[in-house]
C-alpha positions as CSV (number, residue, x, y, z in Angstrom):
1,M,0.0,0.0,0.3
2,L,2.6,2.3,0.8
3,I,4.4,2.1,-2.8
4,L,0.7,2.2,-4.0
5,A,0.9,5.7,-2.2
6,V,4.4,7.4,-3.5
7,S,4.0,5.5,-6.6
8,T,1.0,7.3,-7.2
9,A,2.4,10.8,-6.0
10,L,4.8,10.4,-7.9
11,A,3.1,10.3,-10.9
12,A,1.8,14.1,-11.2
13,C,5.6,15.0,-11.4
14,G,6.1,18.1,-14.9
15,D,8.1,19.0,-17.1
16,A,8.2,22.5,-17.1
17,D,10.3,23.2,-20.3
18,K,7.8,21.3,-22.1
19,A,5.3,22.7,-20.7
20,T,6.8,26.5,-21.2
21,T,8.3,25.6,-24.9
22,A,4.8,24.9,-26.3
23,G,4.2,28.3,-25.4
24,S,0.5,30.2,-27.1
25,T,-0.3,29.7,-30.4
26,T,-2.6,33.3,-30.2
27,P,-0.8,35.5,-32.4
28,A,0.9,39.1,-30.8
29,P,-1.8,41.7,-31.3
30,T,-0.9,45.1,-32.5
31,S,-1.3,47.6,-30.3
32,A,-1.6,47.6,-26.6
33,A,-5.0,47.9,-26.2
34,P,-6.1,44.5,-28.0
35,S,-3.3,43.1,-25.9
36,A,-5.4,43.7,-22.2
37,V,-9.0,42.5,-24.1
38,A,-7.1,39.2,-25.6
39,T,-5.3,38.4,-22.5
40,S,-8.2,38.6,-20.0
41,A,-10.7,37.4,-23.2
42,A,-8.0,33.7,-23.9
43,A,-8.1,33.6,-20.1
44,T,-11.3,32.7,-18.9
45,P,-11.6,29.4,-20.9
46,A,-9.6,26.8,-18.6
47,S,-8.5,25.2,-22.2
48,S,-7.0,28.1,-23.9
49,P,-4.0,29.9,-24.1
50,A,-3.8,32.8,-22.3
51,A,-0.6,35.3,-21.8
52,G,1.8,32.5,-22.6
53,A,0.3,30.2,-20.2
54,A,-0.2,26.3,-21.1
55,T,-3.1,24.4,-22.3
56,D,-4.4,21.6,-19.9
57,K,-3.2,19.5,-22.3
58,Q,0.3,20.1,-22.6
59,L,0.3,20.2,-18.5
60,C,-0.9,17.3,-18.9
61,E,1.4,15.8,-20.8
62,A,4.0,16.9,-19.3
63,V,2.6,15.7,-15.4
64,K,2.3,12.5,-17.3
65,K,5.7,11.9,-18.4
66,A,7.7,13.2,-15.1
67,S,4.9,10.7,-13.4
68,D,6.9,7.9,-15.9
69,E,10.3,9.0,-14.6
70,M,9.9,9.8,-10.9
71,R,7.9,5.9,-11.0
72,T,11.4,4.4,-12.6
73,E,13.4,5.8,-9.4
74,M,10.4,5.1,-6.6
75,V,11.0,1.4,-8.6
76,K,14.6,2.1,-8.0
77,V,14.3,2.4,-4.6
78,A,12.2,0.2,-3.6
79,T,14.4,-2.9,-4.9
80,T,16.6,-2.0,-3.8
81,G,15.4,-3.3,-0.3
82,D,15.2,-1.1,2.7
83,A,13.5,2.5,1.2
84,S,15.0,4.9,3.6
85,A,12.9,7.7,5.3
86,A,15.3,10.1,3.4
87,D,14.3,8.4,-0.1
88,F,11.0,9.0,0.1
89,K,11.3,12.8,1.8
90,K,13.5,13.3,-1.2
91,I,11.1,11.2,-3.9
92,L,8.1,13.7,-2.7
93,T,10.4,17.1,-2.6
94,G,11.6,16.5,-6.0
95,L,7.5,15.8,-6.6
96,E,6.4,18.9,-4.8
97,Q,9.1,21.1,-7.0
98,K,8.4,19.5,-10.6
99,V,4.2,19.3,-10.0
100,T,5.1,23.8,-8.8
101,T,7.6,24.6,-11.5
102,V,5.0,22.6,-14.3
103,A,1.8,24.2,-11.8
104,S,3.3,28.0,-13.1
105,T,2.9,27.7,-16.1
106,G,-0.8,26.8,-16.2
107,D,-4.4,28.5,-14.7
108,G,-7.6,27.3,-14.3
109,K,-8.3,24.6,-12.4
110,L,-5.9,22.2,-14.0
111,A,-3.7,24.4,-12.9
112,D,-5.1,24.8,-9.0
113,A,-5.4,20.7,-8.8
114,L,-1.5,21.2,-9.4
115,R,-1.1,23.4,-7.0
116,T,-2.6,21.2,-4.1
117,F,-1.2,18.0,-5.4
118,A,1.6,19.6,-5.2
119,A,1.5,21.2,-1.3
120,E,-0.1,17.3,-0.5
121,A,2.8,16.2,-1.6
122,A,5.2,19.0,0.4
123,K,3.3,18.1,3.8
124,A,4.2,14.0,3.2
125,A,7.9,14.7,2.7
126,A,8.2,17.0,5.7
127,A,6.4,14.8,8.4
128,A,8.8,11.9,9.8
129,D,7.6,8.8,7.5
130,P,6.7,10.6,4.3
131,A,5.8,7.5,2.8
132,T,3.5,7.1,4.9
133,A,2.0,10.1,5.4
134,A,2.0,10.1,1.7
135,D,-1.1,7.5,1.8
136,N,-3.9,9.8,3.4
137,P,-7.1,10.6,1.8
138,A,-6.3,14.6,0.8
139,F,-3.1,13.0,-0.8
140,E,-5.2,11.0,-2.9
141,K,-8.3,12.9,-3.7
142,A,-5.2,15.5,-5.3
143,G,-4.8,12.9,-7.2
144,K,-7.8,12.2,-8.2
145,D,-9.0,15.7,-9.3
146,V,-6.2,15.9,-11.5
147,N,-6.5,12.9,-13.0
148,A,-9.7,14.2,-14.1
149,A,-8.7,17.2,-15.3
150,C,-6.4,14.9,-17.2
151,K,-9.3,12.9,-18.6
152,A,-10.7,15.6,-19.4
153,A,-7.8,17.6,-21.4
154,G,-7.6,14.3,-23.9
155,V,-4.6,12.9,-21.1
156,S,-4.6,10.0,-19.0
157,V,-2.8,10.1,-16.2
158,N,-2.9,7.8,-13.3
159,L,-1.5,9.3,-10.4
């Protein structure tokens, strides 16, 4: 159960470079006034890029890629024998940092769900027993919220 909880948590890591280099496909306005209008209009839909914000699909793809990378790291730790609290702290801290970075590149409900998930990862990492702390309903719910938002964006992520 512990490995499942941490594996689930690790699935939320993101690749910020991918999310930030994708950029906005909206052409640059020719004057300052339309720029303000275009930015606020683009910010309204959750899946539309606004002022360089990554789309939900881009966020989810970044989360999925990093999830695969972190699962690999988790397997390494789990197969070495006795995984220590320090090992889990390192993994959860890395998870929190990557998810926070991915979330900072987007707007809307998915970015909010990623921030919530990152906060839960940070709480677990700060605990005396990070692996046990990661096995809690709030962390599980945060992962399910990200999964649901990504599914709506057309990307299957399993946190």
